[in-house]
C-alpha positions as CSV (number, residue, x, y, z in Angstrom):
1,X,-41.4,-10.2,-35.3
2,X,-37.9,-10.5,-36.6
3,X,-36.8,-7.5,-34.5
4,X,-38.1,-9.1,-31.3
5,X,-36.3,-12.3,-32.1
6,X,-33.0,-10.4,-32.6
7,X,-33.4,-8.6,-29.3
8,X,-34.2,-11.8,-27.4
9,X,-31.2,-13.6,-29.0
10,X,-28.9,-10.7,-28.2
11,X,-30.0,-10.6,-24.6
12,X,-29.6,-14.4,-24.2
13,X,-26.2,-14.3,-25.9
14,X,-25.0,-11.5,-23.6
15,X,-26.1,-13.4,-20.5
16,X,-24.5,-16.7,-21.7
17,X,-21.2,-14.9,-22.5
18,X,-21.1,-13.0,-19.3
19,X,-21.8,-16.1,-17.1
20,X,-19.4,-18.4,-19.1
21,X,-16.5,-16.0,-18.7
22,X,-17.1,-15.8,-15.0
23,X,-17.1,-19.5,-14.6
24,X,-14.0,-20.0,-16.7
25,X,-12.1,-17.4,-14.7
26,X,-12.4,-19.4,-11.5
27,X,-9.8,-22.1,-10.8
28,X,-9.9,-25.1,-8.5
29,X,-6.5,-24.5,-6.9
30,X,-3.3,-26.4,-6.6
31,X,-2.1,-28.4,-3.7
32,X,1.6,-29.2,-3.0
33,X,2.2,-31.8,-0.3
34,X,5.3,-32.6,1.8
35,X,5.8,-34.9,4.8
36,X,8.3,-33.8,7.5
37,X,9.0,-36.1,10.4
38,X,5.5,-37.7,10.2
39,X,3.7,-34.4,9.8
40,X,1.9,-33.9,6.4
41,X,1.9,-30.3,5.3
42,X,-0.1,-29.2,2.3
43,X,0.3,-25.8,0.7
44,X,-2.9,-24.8,-1.2
45,X,-2.9,-22.0,-3.9
46,X,-6.1,-20.4,-5.1
47,X,-5.3,-21.2,-8.7
48,X,-3.0,-23.5,-10.7
49,X,-0.2,-21.0,-10.3
50,X,0.5,-18.1,-8.0
51,X,0.4,-14.6,-9.6
52,X,2.6,-11.6,-9.1
53,X,1.2,-9.4,-6.3
54,X,-0.7,-10.6,-3.2
55,X,-1.8,-14.2,-3.0
56,X,-3.7,-15.9,-0.2
57,X,-2.1,-19.2,0.7
58,X,-3.4,-21.9,2.9
59,X,-1.3,-24.4,4.8
60,X,-2.9,-27.5,6.1
61,X,-1.2,-29.6,8.8
62,X,-2.0,-33.2,9.8
63,X,-0.2,-36.0,11.7
64,X,0.7,-39.4,10.5
65,X,-2.9,-40.7,11.2
66,X,-4.3,-37.8,9.1
67,X,-5.7,-36.0,12.2
68,X,-5.5,-32.2,11.8
69,X,-2.9,-30.4,13.9
70,X,-4.4,-27.5,15.8
71,X,-2.8,-24.7,17.7
72,X,0.4,-24.7,15.7
73,X,2.5,-21.5,15.4
74,X,2.9,-21.1,11.6
75,X,5.3,-18.6,10.0
76,X,5.9,-18.3,6.2
77,X,8.4,-16.4,4.1
78,X,8.9,-16.3,0.4
79,X,12.0,-15.7,-1.7
80,X,12.8,-16.0,-5.3
81,X,14.8,-19.0,-6.4
82,X,18.4,-18.0,-7.1
83,X,18.4,-19.8,-10.5
84,X,15.3,-18.1,-11.8
85,X,16.5,-14.5,-11.0
86,X,18.9,-14.5,-14.0
87,X,20.5,-11.1,-14.4
88,X,18.1,-9.3,-12.0
89,X,19.8,-7.4,-9.2
90,X,17.8,-8.3,-6.1
91,X,19.0,-6.8,-2.8
92,X,20.2,-9.4,-0.3
93,X,17.7,-8.3,2.4
94,X,16.0,-11.0,4.5
95,X,12.5,-11.9,3.3
96,X,9.6,-10.8,5.3
97,X,8.1,-13.4,7.6
98,X,4.3,-13.6,7.7
99,X,2.4,-15.1,10.7
100,X,-0.4,-17.3,9.4
101,X,-3.7,-17.3,11.3
102,X,-6.0,-20.2,12.0
103,X,-8.3,-21.0,9.1
104,X,-11.9,-22.1,8.9
105,X,-11.2,-25.8,9.2
106,X,-9.2,-27.7,11.8
107,X,-5.4,-27.9,11.0
108,X,-5.7,-25.1,8.4
109,X,-3.7,-21.8,8.5
110,X,-4.1,-18.9,6.1
111,X,-2.1,-15.8,5.2
112,X,-1.3,-13.4,2.4
113,X,2.1,-13.3,0.8
114,X,3.4,-11.0,-2.0
115,X,5.4,-12.2,-5.0
116,X,7.1,-9.2,-6.6
117,X,8.1,-10.9,-9.9
118,X,7.3,-13.9,-12.0
119,X,9.5,-17.0,-11.9
120,X,10.3,-19.8,-9.4
121,X,9.8,-19.0,-5.8
122,X,10.4,-20.9,-2.5
123,X,7.7,-20.7,0.1
124,X,9.5,-21.5,3.3
125,X,7.2,-22.6,6.2
126,X,8.1,-23.2,9.8
127,X,5.6,-24.4,12.3
128,X,5.8,-25.2,16.0
129,X,4.1,-28.4,17.1
130,X,4.4,-28.8,20.8
131,X,7.9,-27.6,21.5
132,X,9.5,-28.9,18.3
133,X,9.9,-26.6,15.2
134,X,9.5,-28.2,11.8
135,X,10.3,-26.7,8.4
136,X,9.0,-27.4,4.9
137,X,9.9,-25.6,1.7
138,X,7.6,-25.5,-1.3
139,X,8.5,-24.6,-4.9
140,X,5.9,-22.4,-6.4
141,X,5.8,-21.2,-10.0
142,X,4.6,-17.5,-10.2
143,X,3.2,-16.1,-13.4
144,X,2.4,-12.5,-14.4
145,X,-0.9,-11.2,-13.1
146,X,-1.8,-9.5,-16.4
147,X,-5.3,-9.2,-17.7
148,X,-7.5,-12.2,-18.3
149,X,-8.1,-11.9,-22.0
150,X,-11.0,-14.4,-21.9
151,X,-12.9,-12.2,-19.5
152,X,-12.0,-9.0,-21.3
153,X,-13.0,-10.6,-24.7
154,X,-16.4,-11.7,-23.2
155,X,-17.2,-8.2,-22.1
156,X,-16.2,-6.8,-25.5
157,X,-18.5,-9.2,-27.2
158,X,-21.4,-8.3,-24.8
159,X,-20.8,-4.6,-25.4
160,X,-20.8,-5.1,-29.2
161,X,-24.1,-7.1,-29.0
162,X,-25.7,-4.3,-27.0
163,X,-24.5,-1.6,-29.6
164,X,-25.7,-3.7,-32.5
165,X,-29.1,-4.4,-30.9
166,X,-29.5,-0.6,-30.2
167,X,-28.7,0.2,-33.8
168,X,-31.1,-2.3,-35.2
169,X,-33.8,-1.1,-32.9
170,X,-33.3,2.5,-33.9
171,X,-33.3,1.6,-37.6
172,X,-36.6,-0.3,-37.2
173,X,-38.2,2.6,-35.3
174,X,-37.2,5.0,-38.1
175,X,-38.6,2.5,-40.7
176,X,-41.9,2.3,-38.7
177,X,-42.3,6.2,-38.5
178,X,-41.8,6.6,-42.3
């Protein structure tokens, strides 16, 4: 009886820990807004902060009446803020420009940019609306994309519970045979 209770408790604990770490790993995203000549541009990140490596960014454009702007030609480039580079020797090459594509919603444009290092970065956007080019710069804080210790810890606890349950089961089977 006690053995079955321990097994059930271990399984329930493993499921709860696994699901809770998955939920806590997801973020709601951060939005940074700017208005340029009556056009509201909103840069959306997938988490609170961008991480080193590739990040999917979304730029949402709307006019002064909050109507989405469709068919804009959106280009984005990123460069590290000069003040946050410190003593790093970065080459003076021109940053790569990424063409954003139309997103799922009206006025939404998506693309993937790569941040090579942590620190303050400028996301420079340019978009053509009609025959006029507009520009908006966004300051983005980039953090290291190291391991998520909450998720790793959750998996370690689940693994330990499985090993403990197996050990208790084996011990009880030996006790029953004797």
